[in-house]
Structures are given as structure tokens and as C-alpha cells.
PyMOL Python script that loads the backbone (N, CA, C, O; Angstrom):
from pymol import cmd

cmd.read_pdbstr("""\
ATOM      1  N   MET A   1     -46.187  -2.126  25.226  1.00  0.00           N
ATOM      2  CA  MET A   1     -44.918  -1.421  25.255  1.00  0.00           C
ATOM      3  C   MET A   1     -43.757  -2.338  25.026  1.00  0.00           C
ATOM      4  O   MET A   1     -42.843  -1.967  24.289  1.00  0.00           O
ATOM      5  N   GLN A   2     -43.732  -3.488  25.596  1.00  0.00           N
ATOM      6  CA  GLN A   2     -42.722  -4.432  25.432  1.00  0.00           C
ATOM      7  C   GLN A   2     -42.471  -4.848  23.969  1.00  0.00           C
ATOM      8  O   GLN A   2     -41.335  -4.936  23.503  1.00  0.00           O
ATOM      9  N   GLN A   3     -43.667  -5.113  23.230  1.00  0.00           N
ATOM     10  CA  GLN A   3     -43.657  -5.434  21.922  1.00  0.00           C
ATOM     11  C   GLN A   3     -43.082  -4.431  21.015  1.00  0.00           C
ATOM     12  O   GLN A   3     -42.467  -4.771  20.005  1.00  0.00           O
ATOM     13  N   LEU A   4     -43.279  -3.112  21.372  1.00  0.00           N
ATOM     14  CA  LEU A   4     -42.690  -1.990  20.533  1.00  0.00           C
ATOM     15  C   LEU A   4     -41.138  -1.962  20.682  1.00  0.00           C
ATOM     16  O   LEU A   4     -40.434  -1.701  19.707  1.00  0.00           O
ATOM     17  N   GLN A   5     -40.649  -2.213  21.819  1.00  0.00           N
ATOM     18  CA  GLN A   5     -39.251  -2.208  21.961  1.00  0.00           C
ATOM     19  C   GLN A   5     -38.516  -3.366  21.242  1.00  0.00           C
ATOM     20  O   GLN A   5     -37.408  -3.214  20.728  1.00  0.00           O
ATOM     21  N   ILE A   6     -39.222  -4.566  21.239  1.00  0.00           N
ATOM     22  CA  ILE A   6     -38.688  -5.657  20.444  1.00  0.00           C
ATOM     23  C   ILE A   6     -38.680  -5.380  19.026  1.00  0.00           C
ATOM     24  O   ILE A   6     -37.740  -5.736  18.315  1.00  0.00           O
ATOM     25  N   CYS A   7     -39.693  -4.756  18.583  1.00  0.00           N
ATOM     26  CA  CYS A   7     -39.699  -4.387  17.062  1.00  0.00           C
ATOM     27  C   CYS A   7     -38.591  -3.340  16.769  1.00  0.00           C
ATOM     28  O   CYS A   7     -37.996  -3.412  15.694  1.00  0.00           O
ATOM     29  N   LYS A   8     -38.295  -2.405  17.634  1.00  0.00           N
ATOM     30  CA  LYS A   8     -37.237  -1.417  17.421  1.00  0.00           C
ATOM     31  C   LYS A   8     -35.873  -2.146  17.430  1.00  0.00           C
ATOM     32  O   LYS A   8     -34.979  -1.856  16.634  1.00  0.00           O
ATOM     33  N   LEU A   9     -35.764  -3.086  18.353  1.00  0.00           N
ATOM     34  CA  LEU A   9     -34.510  -3.866  18.430  1.00  0.00           C
ATOM     35  C   LEU A   9     -34.189  -4.635  17.236  1.00  0.00           C
ATOM     36  O   LEU A   9     -33.059  -4.657  16.748  1.00  0.00           O
ATOM     37  N   ASN A  10     -35.286  -5.323  16.725  1.00  0.00           N
ATOM     38  CA  ASN A  10     -35.167  -6.101  15.605  1.00  0.00           C
ATOM     39  C   ASN A  10     -34.863  -5.325  14.335  1.00  0.00           C
ATOM     40  O   ASN A  10     -34.173  -5.857  13.465  1.00  0.00           O
ATOM     41  N   ALA A  11     -35.362  -4.038  14.175  1.00  0.00           N
ATOM     42  CA  ALA A  11     -35.104  -3.179  13.103  1.00  0.00           C
ATOM     43  C   ALA A  11     -33.707  -2.709  13.127  1.00  0.00           C
ATOM     44  O   ALA A  11     -33.073  -2.589  12.079  1.00  0.00           O
ATOM     45  N   SER A  12     -33.176  -2.426  14.340  1.00  0.00           N
ATOM     46  CA  SER A  12     -31.808  -2.030  14.558  1.00  0.00           C
ATOM     47  C   SER A  12     -30.881  -3.113  14.221  1.00  0.00           C
ATOM     48  O   SER A  12     -29.869  -2.848  13.572  1.00  0.00           O
ATOM     49  N   LEU A  13     -31.152  -4.391  14.630  1.00  0.00           N
ATOM     50  CA  LEU A  13     -30.281  -5.569  14.300  1.00  0.00           C
ATOM     51  C   LEU A  13     -30.299  -5.747  12.748  1.00  0.00           C
ATOM     52  O   LEU A  13     -29.259  -5.881  12.103  1.00  0.00           O
ATOM     53  N   TRP A  14     -31.536  -5.739  12.192  1.00  0.00           N
ATOM     54  CA  TRP A  14     -31.567  -5.854  10.716  1.00  0.00           C
ATOM     55  C   TRP A  14     -30.756  -4.873   9.963  1.00  0.00           C
ATOM     56  O   TRP A  14     -30.111  -5.224   8.974  1.00  0.00           O
ATOM     57  N   SER A  15     -30.765  -3.661  10.393  1.00  0.00           N
ATOM     58  CA  SER A  15     -30.063  -2.628   9.758  1.00  0.00           C
ATOM     59  C   SER A  15     -28.520  -2.874  10.008  1.00  0.00           C
ATOM     60  O   SER A  15     -27.735  -2.627   9.093  1.00  0.00           O
ATOM     61  N   ASN A  16     -28.119  -3.298  11.076  1.00  0.00           N
ATOM     62  CA  ASN A  16     -26.707  -3.640  11.236  1.00  0.00           C
ATOM     63  C   ASN A  16     -26.335  -4.899  10.361  1.00  0.00           C
ATOM     64  O   ASN A  16     -25.253  -4.989   9.781  1.00  0.00           O
ATOM     65  N   LEU A  17     -27.270  -5.815  10.317  1.00  0.00           N
ATOM     66  CA  LEU A  17     -27.054  -7.081   9.557  1.00  0.00           C
ATOM     67  C   LEU A  17     -26.793  -6.670   7.930  1.00  0.00           C
ATOM     68  O   LEU A  17     -25.881  -7.142   7.251  1.00  0.00           O
ATOM     69  N   GLU A  18     -27.690  -5.790   7.506  1.00  0.00           N
ATOM     70  CA  GLU A  18     -27.612  -5.328   6.151  1.00  0.00           C
ATOM     71  C   GLU A  18     -26.272  -4.728   5.863  1.00  0.00           C
ATOM     72  O   GLU A  18     -25.680  -4.954   4.807  1.00  0.00           O
ATOM     73  N   LEU A  19     -25.808  -3.974   6.794  1.00  0.00           N
ATOM     74  CA  LEU A  19     -24.512  -3.288   6.737  1.00  0.00           C
ATOM     75  C   LEU A  19     -23.347  -4.325   6.721  1.00  0.00           C
ATOM     76  O   LEU A  19     -22.355  -4.223   5.998  1.00  0.00           O
ATOM     77  N   ILE A  20     -23.565  -5.247   7.528  1.00  0.00           N
ATOM     78  CA  ILE A  20     -22.492  -6.382   7.504  1.00  0.00           C
ATOM     79  C   ILE A  20     -22.427  -7.077   6.237  1.00  0.00           C
ATOM     80  O   ILE A  20     -21.353  -7.333   5.692  1.00  0.00           O
ATOM     81  N   ILE A  21     -23.653  -7.416   5.714  1.00  0.00           N
ATOM     82  CA  ILE A  21     -23.816  -8.136   4.456  1.00  0.00           C
ATOM     83  C   ILE A  21     -23.176  -7.361   3.306  1.00  0.00           C
ATOM     84  O   ILE A  21     -22.498  -7.929   2.450  1.00  0.00           O
ATOM     85  N   GLU A  22     -23.413  -6.037   3.311  1.00  0.00           N
ATOM     86  CA  GLU A  22     -22.844  -5.116   2.260  1.00  0.00           C
ATOM     87  C   GLU A  22     -21.260  -5.084   2.414  1.00  0.00           C
ATOM     88  O   GLU A  22     -20.525  -5.057   1.427  1.00  0.00           O
ATOM     89  N   GLN A  23     -20.813  -5.090   3.653  1.00  0.00           N
ATOM     90  CA  GLN A  23     -19.336  -5.058   3.799  1.00  0.00           C
ATOM     91  C   GLN A  23     -18.717  -6.382   3.349  1.00  0.00           C
ATOM     92  O   GLN A  23     -17.673  -6.392   2.696  1.00  0.00           O
ATOM     93  N   VAL A  24     -19.348  -7.476   3.692  1.00  0.00           N
ATOM     94  CA  VAL A  24     -18.841  -8.852   3.335  1.00  0.00           C
ATOM     95  C   VAL A  24     -18.824  -8.931   1.778  1.00  0.00           C
ATOM     96  O   VAL A  24     -17.840  -9.381   1.191  1.00  0.00           O
ATOM     97  N   LEU A  25     -19.851  -8.516   1.167  1.00  0.00           N
ATOM     98  CA  LEU A  25     -19.893  -8.565  -0.341  1.00  0.00           C
ATOM     99  C   LEU A  25     -18.828  -7.659  -0.960  1.00  0.00           C
ATOM    100  O   LEU A  25     -18.254  -7.968  -2.004  1.00  0.00           O
ATOM    101  N   ALA A  26     -18.576  -6.509  -0.273  1.00  0.00           N
ATOM    102  CA  ALA A  26     -17.465  -5.606  -0.800  1.00  0.00           C
ATOM    103  C   ALA A  26     -16.204  -6.337  -0.657  1.00  0.00           C
ATOM    104  O   ALA A  26     -15.357  -6.316  -1.549  1.00  0.00           O
ATOM    105  N   LEU A  27     -16.046  -7.020   0.501  1.00  0.00           N
ATOM    106  CA  LEU A  27     -14.704  -7.691   0.760  1.00  0.00           C
ATOM    107  C   LEU A  27     -14.494  -8.843  -0.308  1.00  0.00           C
ATOM    108  O   LEU A  27     -13.414  -9.050  -0.862  1.00  0.00           O
ATOM    109  N   ILE A  28     -15.628  -9.552  -0.528  1.00  0.00           N
ATOM    110  CA  ILE A  28     -15.626 -10.606  -1.554  1.00  0.00           C
ATOM    111  C   ILE A  28     -15.175 -10.117  -2.930  1.00  0.00           C
ATOM    112  O   ILE A  28     -14.432 -10.793  -3.642  1.00  0.00           O
ATOM    113  N   THR A  29     -15.662  -8.890  -3.287  1.00  0.00           N
ATOM    114  CA  THR A  29     -15.322  -8.350  -4.524  1.00  0.00           C
ATOM    115  C   THR A  29     -13.872  -8.013  -4.580  1.00  0.00           C
ATOM    116  O   THR A  29     -13.186  -8.324  -5.554  1.00  0.00           O
ATOM    117  N   ILE A  30     -13.378  -7.353  -3.501  1.00  0.00           N
ATOM    118  CA  ILE A  30     -11.952  -7.064  -3.538  1.00  0.00           C
ATOM    119  C   ILE A  30     -11.013  -8.227  -3.497  1.00  0.00           C
ATOM    120  O   ILE A  30      -9.952  -8.205  -4.122  1.00  0.00           O
ATOM    121  N   VAL A  31     -11.410  -9.280  -2.739  1.00  0.00           N
ATOM    122  CA  VAL A  31     -10.589 -10.560  -2.858  1.00  0.00           C
ATOM    123  C   VAL A  31     -10.658 -11.112  -4.288  1.00  0.00           C
ATOM    124  O   VAL A  31      -9.614 -11.513  -4.804  1.00  0.00           O
ATOM    125  N   ASP A  32     -11.736 -11.159  -4.917  1.00  0.00           N
ATOM    126  CA  ASP A  32     -11.825 -11.665  -6.234  1.00  0.00           C
ATOM    127  C   ASP A  32     -11.022 -10.920  -7.193  1.00  0.00           C
ATOM    128  O   ASP A  32     -10.429 -11.535  -8.078  1.00  0.00           O
ATOM    129  N   GLN A  33     -10.941  -9.510  -7.090  1.00  0.00           N
ATOM    130  CA  GLN A  33     -10.044  -8.725  -7.953  1.00  0.00           C
ATOM    131  C   GLN A  33      -8.627  -9.017  -7.720  1.00  0.00           C
ATOM    132  O   GLN A  33      -7.822  -9.132  -8.644  1.00  0.00           O
ATOM    133  N   TYR A  34      -8.299  -9.147  -6.368  1.00  0.00           N
ATOM    134  CA  TYR A  34      -6.987  -9.495  -6.041  1.00  0.00           C
ATOM    135  C   TYR A  34      -6.509 -10.840  -6.552  1.00  0.00           C
ATOM    136  O   TYR A  34      -5.363 -10.988  -6.976  1.00  0.00           O
ATOM    137  N   ALA A  35      -7.363 -11.774  -6.509  1.00  0.00           N
ATOM    138  CA  ALA A  35      -7.094 -13.157  -6.994  1.00  0.00           C
ATOM    139  C   ALA A  35      -6.834 -13.140  -8.479  1.00  0.00           C
ATOM    140  O   ALA A  35      -5.922 -13.821  -8.947  1.00  0.00           O
ATOM    141  N   ASN A  36      -7.639 -12.351  -9.270  1.00  0.00           N
ATOM    142  CA  ASN A  36      -7.474 -12.159 -10.634  1.00  0.00           C
ATOM    143  C   ASN A  36      -6.107 -11.513 -10.934  1.00  0.00           C
ATOM    144  O   ASN A  36      -5.428 -11.939 -11.868  1.00  0.00           O
ATOM    145  N   PHE A  37      -5.692 -10.494 -10.162  1.00  0.00           N
ATOM    146  CA  PHE A  37      -4.451  -9.821 -10.404  1.00  0.00           C
ATOM    147  C   PHE A  37      -3.335 -10.752 -10.129  1.00  0.00           C
ATOM    148  O   PHE A  37      -2.349 -10.710 -10.865  1.00  0.00           O
ATOM    149  N   LEU A  38      -3.391 -11.635  -9.090  1.00  0.00           N
ATOM    150  CA  LEU A  38      -2.357 -12.487  -8.794  1.00  0.00           C
ATOM    151  C   LEU A  38      -2.169 -13.622  -9.917  1.00  0.00           C
ATOM    152  O   LEU A  38      -1.072 -14.115 -10.176  1.00  0.00           O
ATOM    153  N   LYS A  39      -3.352 -13.970 -10.543  1.00  0.00           N
ATOM    154  CA  LYS A  39      -3.306 -14.912 -11.651  1.00  0.00           C
ATOM    155  C   LYS A  39      -2.601 -14.252 -12.828  1.00  0.00           C
ATOM    156  O   LYS A  39      -1.723 -14.869 -13.433  1.00  0.00           O
ATOM    157  N   ILE A  40      -2.934 -13.097 -13.148  1.00  0.00           N
ATOM    158  CA  ILE A  40      -2.213 -12.369 -14.227  1.00  0.00           C
ATOM    159  C   ILE A  40      -0.723 -12.267 -13.918  1.00  0.00           C
ATOM    160  O   ILE A  40       0.119 -12.547 -14.772  1.00  0.00           O
ATOM    161  N   VAL A  41      -0.418 -11.880 -12.737  1.00  0.00           N
ATOM    162  CA  VAL A  41       1.055 -11.701 -12.404  1.00  0.00           C
ATOM    163  C   VAL A  41       1.709 -13.142 -12.541  1.00  0.00           C
ATOM    164  O   VAL A  41       2.776 -13.284 -13.137  1.00  0.00           O
ATOM    165  N   ASN A  42       1.063 -14.148 -11.997  1.00  0.00           N
ATOM    166  CA  ASN A  42       1.651 -15.447 -12.010  1.00  0.00           C
ATOM    167  C   ASN A  42       1.819 -16.008 -13.479  1.00  0.00           C
ATOM    168  O   ASN A  42       2.781 -16.716 -13.776  1.00  0.00           O
ATOM    169  N   ASP A  43       0.851 -15.662 -14.368  1.00  0.00           N
ATOM    170  CA  ASP A  43       0.979 -16.056 -15.799  1.00  0.00           C
ATOM    171  C   ASP A  43       2.194 -15.338 -16.393  1.00  0.00           C
ATOM    172  O   ASP A  43       2.951 -15.948 -17.148  1.00  0.00           O
ATOM    173  N   HIS A  44       2.405 -14.015 -16.060  1.00  0.00           N
ATOM    174  CA  HIS A  44       3.565 -13.289 -16.636  1.00  0.00           C
ATOM    175  C   HIS A  44       4.885 -13.926 -16.112  1.00  0.00           C
ATOM    176  O   HIS A  44       5.822 -14.171 -16.872  1.00  0.00           O
ATOM    177  N   MET A  45       4.913 -14.169 -14.839  1.00  0.00           N
ATOM    178  CA  MET A  45       6.162 -14.724 -14.224  1.00  0.00           C
ATOM    179  C   MET A  45       6.408 -16.060 -14.789  1.00  0.00           C
ATOM    180  O   MET A  45       7.570 -16.415 -14.986  1.00  0.00           O
ATOM    181  N   TYR A  46       5.407 -16.841 -15.069  1.00  0.00           N
ATOM    182  CA  TYR A  46       5.565 -18.226 -15.702  1.00  0.00           C
ATOM    183  C   TYR A  46       6.189 -18.129 -16.987  1.00  0.00           C
ATOM    184  O   TYR A  46       7.083 -18.909 -17.316  1.00  0.00           O
ATOM    185  N   LYS A  47       5.714 -17.093 -17.830  1.00  0.00           N
ATOM    186  CA  LYS A  47       6.341 -16.834 -19.163  1.00  0.00           C
ATOM    187  C   LYS A  47       7.851 -16.415 -19.090  1.00  0.00           C
ATOM    188  O   LYS A  47       8.726 -16.849 -19.839  1.00  0.00           O
ATOM    189  N   ILE A  48       8.025 -15.533 -18.106  1.00  0.00           N
ATOM    190  CA  ILE A  48       9.457 -15.071 -17.931  1.00  0.00           C
ATOM    191  C   ILE A  48      10.357 -16.181 -17.495  1.00  0.00           C
ATOM    192  O   ILE A  48      11.485 -16.306 -17.972  1.00  0.00           O
ATOM    193  N   HIS A  49       9.824 -17.058 -16.513  1.00  0.00           N
ATOM    194  CA  HIS A  49      10.710 -18.077 -15.945  1.00  0.00           C
ATOM    195  C   HIS A  49      11.101 -19.185 -16.954  1.00  0.00           C
ATOM    196  O   HIS A  49      12.205 -19.726 -16.904  1.00  0.00           O
ATOM    197  N   TYR A  50      10.191 -19.494 -17.840  1.00  0.00           N
ATOM    198  CA  TYR A  50      10.357 -20.559 -18.816  1.00  0.00           C
ATOM    199  C   TYR A  50      10.770 -20.081 -20.131  1.00  0.00           C
ATOM    200  O   TYR A  50      10.820 -20.866 -21.078  1.00  0.00           O
ATOM    201  N   SER A  51      11.082 -18.798 -20.261  1.00  0.00           N
ATOM    202  CA  SER A  51      11.496 -18.173 -21.535  1.00  0.00           C
ATOM    203  C   SER A  51      12.954 -18.496 -21.657  1.00  0.00           C
ATOM    204  O   SER A  51      13.658 -18.715 -20.671  1.00  0.00           O
ATOM    205  N   ASP A  52      13.413 -18.520 -22.958  1.00  0.00           N
ATOM    206  CA  ASP A  52      14.815 -18.604 -23.260  1.00  0.00           C
ATOM    207  C   ASP A  52      15.335 -17.215 -23.431  1.00  0.00           C
ATOM    208  O   ASP A  52      16.539 -17.086 -23.650  1.00  0.00           O
ATOM    209  N   VAL A  53      14.579 -16.175 -23.358  1.00  0.00           N
ATOM    210  CA  VAL A  53      14.995 -14.870 -23.489  1.00  0.00           C
ATOM    211  C   VAL A  53      15.325 -14.297 -22.127  1.00  0.00           C
ATOM    212  O   VAL A  53      14.495 -14.595 -21.267  1.00  0.00           O
ATOM    213  N   SER A  54      16.351 -13.538 -21.721  1.00  0.00           N
ATOM    214  CA  SER A  54      16.671 -12.989 -20.475  1.00  0.00           C
ATOM    215  C   SER A  54      15.542 -11.936 -20.208  1.00  0.00           C
ATOM    216  O   SER A  54      15.034 -11.252 -21.097  1.00  0.00           O
ATOM    217  N   ALA A  55      15.217 -11.888 -18.920  1.00  0.00           N
ATOM    218  CA  ALA A  55      14.108 -10.863 -18.533  1.00  0.00           C
ATOM    219  C   ALA A  55      14.631  -9.513 -18.453  1.00  0.00           C
ATOM    220  O   ALA A  55      13.849  -8.563 -18.482  1.00  0.00           O
ATOM    221  N   ARG A  56      15.986  -9.329 -18.346  1.00  0.00           N
ATOM    222  CA  ARG A  56      16.572  -8.062 -18.454  1.00  0.00           C
ATOM    223  C   ARG A  56      17.886  -8.103 -19.251  1.00  0.00           C
ATOM    224  O   ARG A  56      18.508  -9.151 -19.422  1.00  0.00           O
ATOM    225  N   ASP A  57      18.262  -6.961 -19.712  1.00  0.00           N
ATOM    226  CA  ASP A  57      19.478  -6.937 -20.553  1.00  0.00           C
ATOM    227  C   ASP A  57      20.663  -6.731 -19.583  1.00  0.00           C
ATOM    228  O   ASP A  57      20.832  -5.715 -18.910  1.00  0.00           O
ATOM    229  N   SER A  58      21.484  -7.849 -19.593  1.00  0.00           N
ATOM    230  CA  SER A  58      22.604  -7.951 -18.554  1.00  0.00           C
ATOM    231  C   SER A  58      23.721  -6.936 -19.006  1.00  0.00           C
ATOM    232  O   SER A  58      24.643  -6.718 -18.220  1.00  0.00           O
ATOM    233  N   SER A  59      23.692  -6.339 -20.160  1.00  0.00           N
ATOM    234  CA  SER A  59      24.773  -5.349 -20.514  1.00  0.00           C
ATOM    235  C   SER A  59      24.439  -3.982 -19.886  1.00  0.00           C
ATOM    236  O   SER A  59      25.315  -3.120 -19.818  1.00  0.00           O
ATOM    237  N   ILE A  60      23.214  -3.767 -19.433  1.00  0.00           N
ATOM    238  CA  ILE A  60      22.799  -2.522 -18.874  1.00  0.00           C
ATOM    239  C   ILE A  60      22.741  -2.623 -17.332  1.00  0.00           C
ATOM    240  O   ILE A  60      22.115  -3.542 -16.803  1.00  0.00           O
ATOM    241  N   ASN A  61      23.412  -1.651 -16.583  1.00  0.00           N
ATOM    242  CA  ASN A  61      23.307  -1.663 -15.112  1.00  0.00           C
ATOM    243  C   ASN A  61      23.804  -2.996 -14.478  1.00  0.00           C
ATOM    244  O   ASN A  61      23.331  -3.419 -13.424  1.00  0.00           O
ATOM    245  N   LEU A  62      24.772  -3.627 -15.167  1.00  0.00           N
ATOM    246  CA  LEU A  62      25.365  -4.874 -14.578  1.00  0.00           C
ATOM    247  C   LEU A  62      26.371  -4.536 -13.580  1.00  0.00           C
ATOM    248  O   LEU A  62      27.314  -3.817 -13.910  1.00  0.00           O
ATOM    249  N   GLU A  63      26.254  -5.024 -12.283  1.00  0.00           N
ATOM    250  CA  GLU A  63      27.187  -4.901 -11.284  1.00  0.00           C
ATOM    251  C   GLU A  63      27.758  -6.269 -10.891  1.00  0.00           C
ATOM    252  O   GLU A  63      27.048  -7.245 -10.649  1.00  0.00           O
ATOM    253  N   VAL A  64      29.121  -6.262 -10.846  1.00  0.00           N
ATOM    254  CA  VAL A  64      29.680  -7.663 -10.467  1.00  0.00           C
ATOM    255  C   VAL A  64      30.452  -7.444  -9.194  1.00  0.00           C
ATOM    256  O   VAL A  64      31.254  -6.511  -9.147  1.00  0.00           O
ATOM    257  N   TYR A  65      30.291  -8.151  -8.265  1.00  0.00           N
ATOM    258  CA  TYR A  65      31.104  -8.086  -6.947  1.00  0.00           C
ATOM    259  C   TYR A  65      31.835  -9.243  -6.746  1.00  0.00           C
ATOM    260  O   TYR A  65      31.387 -10.366  -6.977  1.00  0.00           O
ATOM    261  N   THR A  66      33.071  -8.986  -6.276  1.00  0.00           N
ATOM    262  CA  THR A  66      33.950 -10.106  -5.940  1.00  0.00           C
ATOM    263  C   THR A  66      34.041 -10.141  -4.333  1.00  0.00           C
ATOM    264  O   THR A  66      34.440  -9.189  -3.662  1.00  0.00           O
ATOM    265  N   ILE A  67      33.637 -11.311  -3.840  1.00  0.00           N
ATOM    266  CA  ILE A  67      33.601 -11.504  -2.410  1.00  0.00           C
ATOM    267  C   ILE A  67      34.804 -12.387  -2.052  1.00  0.00           C
ATOM    268  O   ILE A  67      35.031 -13.453  -2.624  1.00  0.00           O
ATOM    269  N   ASP A  68      35.597 -11.851  -1.019  1.00  0.00           N
ATOM    270  CA  ASP A  68      36.798 -12.615  -0.570  1.00  0.00           C
ATOM    271  C   ASP A  68      36.315 -13.784   0.213  1.00  0.00           C
ATOM    272  O   ASP A  68      35.224 -13.745   0.782  1.00  0.00           O
ATOM    273  N   ALA A  69      37.098 -14.828   0.258  1.00  0.00           N
ATOM    274  CA  ALA A  69      36.839 -15.974   1.154  1.00  0.00           C
ATOM    275  C   ALA A  69      36.744 -15.589   2.561  1.00  0.00           C
ATOM    276  O   ALA A  69      37.274 -14.540   2.927  1.00  0.00           O
ATOM    277  N   ASP A  70      36.101 -16.359   3.405  1.00  0.00           N
ATOM    278  CA  ASP A  70      35.971 -16.018   4.807  1.00  0.00           C
ATOM    279  C   ASP A  70      37.371 -16.383   5.526  1.00  0.00           C
ATOM    280  O   ASP A  70      37.678 -17.514   5.903  1.00  0.00           O
ATOM    281  N   SER A  71      38.106 -15.304   5.638  1.00  0.00           N
ATOM    282  CA  SER A  71      39.466 -15.494   6.256  1.00  0.00           C
ATOM    283  C   SER A  71      39.296 -15.604   7.867  1.00  0.00           C
ATOM    284  O   SER A  71      40.206 -16.132   8.505  1.00  0.00           O
ATOM    285  N   ASN A  72      38.253 -15.159   8.469  1.00  0.00           N
ATOM    286  CA  ASN A  72      38.072 -15.213   9.848  1.00  0.00           C
ATOM    287  C   ASN A  72      37.398 -16.510  10.381  1.00  0.00           C
ATOM    288  O   ASN A  72      37.292 -16.746  11.585  1.00  0.00           O
ATOM    289  N   ASN A  73      36.939 -17.355   9.367  1.00  0.00           N
ATOM    290  CA  ASN A  73      36.242 -18.547   9.779  1.00  0.00           C
ATOM    291  C   ASN A  73      34.943 -18.299  10.523  1.00  0.00           C
ATOM    292  O   ASN A  73      34.501 -19.137  11.308  1.00  0.00           O
ATOM    293  N   ILE A  74      34.337 -17.157  10.278  1.00  0.00           N
ATOM    294  CA  ILE A  74      33.055 -16.699  10.945  1.00  0.00           C
ATOM    295  C   ILE A  74      31.932 -17.595  10.412  1.00  0.00           C
ATOM    296  O   ILE A  74      31.066 -18.045  11.163  1.00  0.00           O
ATOM    297  N   ILE A  75      31.966 -17.821   9.206  1.00  0.00           N
ATOM    298  CA  ILE A  75      30.901 -18.661   8.644  1.00  0.00           C
ATOM    299  C   ILE A  75      30.956 -20.126   9.204  1.00  0.00           C
ATOM    300  O   ILE A  75      29.946 -20.705   9.606  1.00  0.00           O
ATOM    301  N   LYS A  76      32.188 -20.672   9.202  1.00  0.00           N
ATOM    302  CA  LYS A  76      32.412 -21.961   9.715  1.00  0.00           C
ATOM    303  C   LYS A  76      31.815 -22.102  11.160  1.00  0.00           C
ATOM    304  O   LYS A  76      31.128 -23.062  11.510  1.00  0.00           O
ATOM    305  N   GLU A  77      32.133 -21.101  11.916  1.00  0.00           N
ATOM    306  CA  GLU A  77      31.599 -21.168  13.361  1.00  0.00           C
ATOM    307  C   GLU A  77      30.093 -21.109  13.400  1.00  0.00           C
ATOM    308  O   GLU A  77      29.517 -21.800  14.240  1.00  0.00           O
ATOM    309  N   ILE A  78      29.395 -20.350  12.573  1.00  0.00           N
ATOM    310  CA  ILE A  78      27.941 -20.363  12.432  1.00  0.00           C
ATOM    311  C   ILE A  78      27.504 -21.731  12.190  1.00  0.00           C
ATOM    312  O   ILE A  78      26.640 -22.231  12.911  1.00  0.00           O
ATOM    313  N   TYR A  79      28.048 -22.387  11.207  1.00  0.00           N
ATOM    314  CA  TYR A  79      27.587 -23.731  10.770  1.00  0.00           C
ATOM    315  C   TYR A  79      27.865 -24.744  11.843  1.00  0.00           C
ATOM    316  O   TYR A  79      27.070 -25.672  11.989  1.00  0.00           O
ATOM    317  N   LYS A  80      28.874 -24.648  12.566  1.00  0.00           N
ATOM    318  CA  LYS A  80      29.095 -25.457  13.678  1.00  0.00           C
ATOM    319  C   LYS A  80      28.091 -25.304  14.739  1.00  0.00           C
ATOM    320  O   LYS A  80      27.635 -26.296  15.307  1.00  0.00           O
ATOM    321  N   GLU A  81      27.700 -24.030  15.052  1.00  0.00           N
ATOM    322  CA  GLU A  81      26.677 -23.814  16.048  1.00  0.00           C
ATOM    323  C   GLU A  81      25.385 -24.424  15.591  1.00  0.00           C
ATOM    324  O   GLU A  81      24.648 -25.000  16.391  1.00  0.00           O
ATOM    325  N   LEU A  82      25.093 -24.304  14.288  1.00  0.00           N
ATOM    326  CA  LEU A  82      23.772 -24.854  13.881  1.00  0.00           C
ATOM    327  C   LEU A  82      23.838 -26.424  13.919  1.00  0.00           C
ATOM    328  O   LEU A  82      22.848 -27.079  14.246  1.00  0.00           O
ATOM    329  N   ALA A  83      24.973 -26.980  13.592  1.00  0.00           N
ATOM    330  CA  ALA A  83      25.176 -28.389  13.539  1.00  0.00           C
ATOM    331  C   ALA A  83      25.020 -28.996  14.950  1.00  0.00           C
ATOM    332  O   ALA A  83      24.506 -30.099  15.138  1.00  0.00           O
ATOM    333  N   ASN A  84      25.495 -28.205  15.924  1.00  0.00           N
ATOM    334  CA  ASN A  84      25.498 -28.674  17.332  1.00  0.00           C
ATOM    335  C   ASN A  84      24.226 -28.538  18.074  1.00  0.00           C
ATOM    336  O   ASN A  84      23.997 -29.118  19.136  1.00  0.00           O
ATOM    337  N   ALA A  85      23.365 -27.701  17.429  1.00  0.00           N
ATOM    338  CA  ALA A  85      22.121 -27.280  18.166  1.00  0.00           C
ATOM    339  C   ALA A  85      21.117 -28.360  18.133  1.00  0.00           C
ATOM    340  O   ALA A  85      20.026 -28.206  18.683  1.00  0.00           O
TER     341      ALA A  85
END
""", "prot")
cmd.dss("prot")
cmd.show_as("cartoon", "prot")
cmd.util.cbc("prot")
cmd.orient("prot")
């Protein structure tokens, strides 16, 4: 009777192990696909970064903002706090 229970336990563990192996292999496939995607994106960004041609047309949807100087010295106070920290 004891031997029969051990066999059932081993079969149950093996079934779980097979499921875990399948899940790990599926995860490896997904990670591999993601790595390939990142390589493609990186290659495209490399081309854009080192290209002499602008990535977007600056004459379309161009917004220019004028930012006034810090009249309240808030930024200077922040830098002082960081410098003294």
C-alpha cells in the first residue's frame, strides 16, 4: 500500500514538473521575442539618432514656449538646499 502512494505522488510531481517546464519554455520564447523586438527598435533609433535628417518635420506642430527667468529665486533656493545637503 505504501509503494502505491509513492507512485501516485511521483506521478503527481512529474505532472507538475512537466507543467512547470512547459511554462518556463513559453517564458523563454516570450523573452526571446521581446529581445528581438528591442534589437529592432534599437537599430531604428540608432539610425534616427545618427541621421542628418530630422526625425520629424519641425514646421508641423511646432510649439515654442518662452519661459521667464526665475524672479522669485525659487530655483536658487533649491540648489542651495542640495548643495548644503
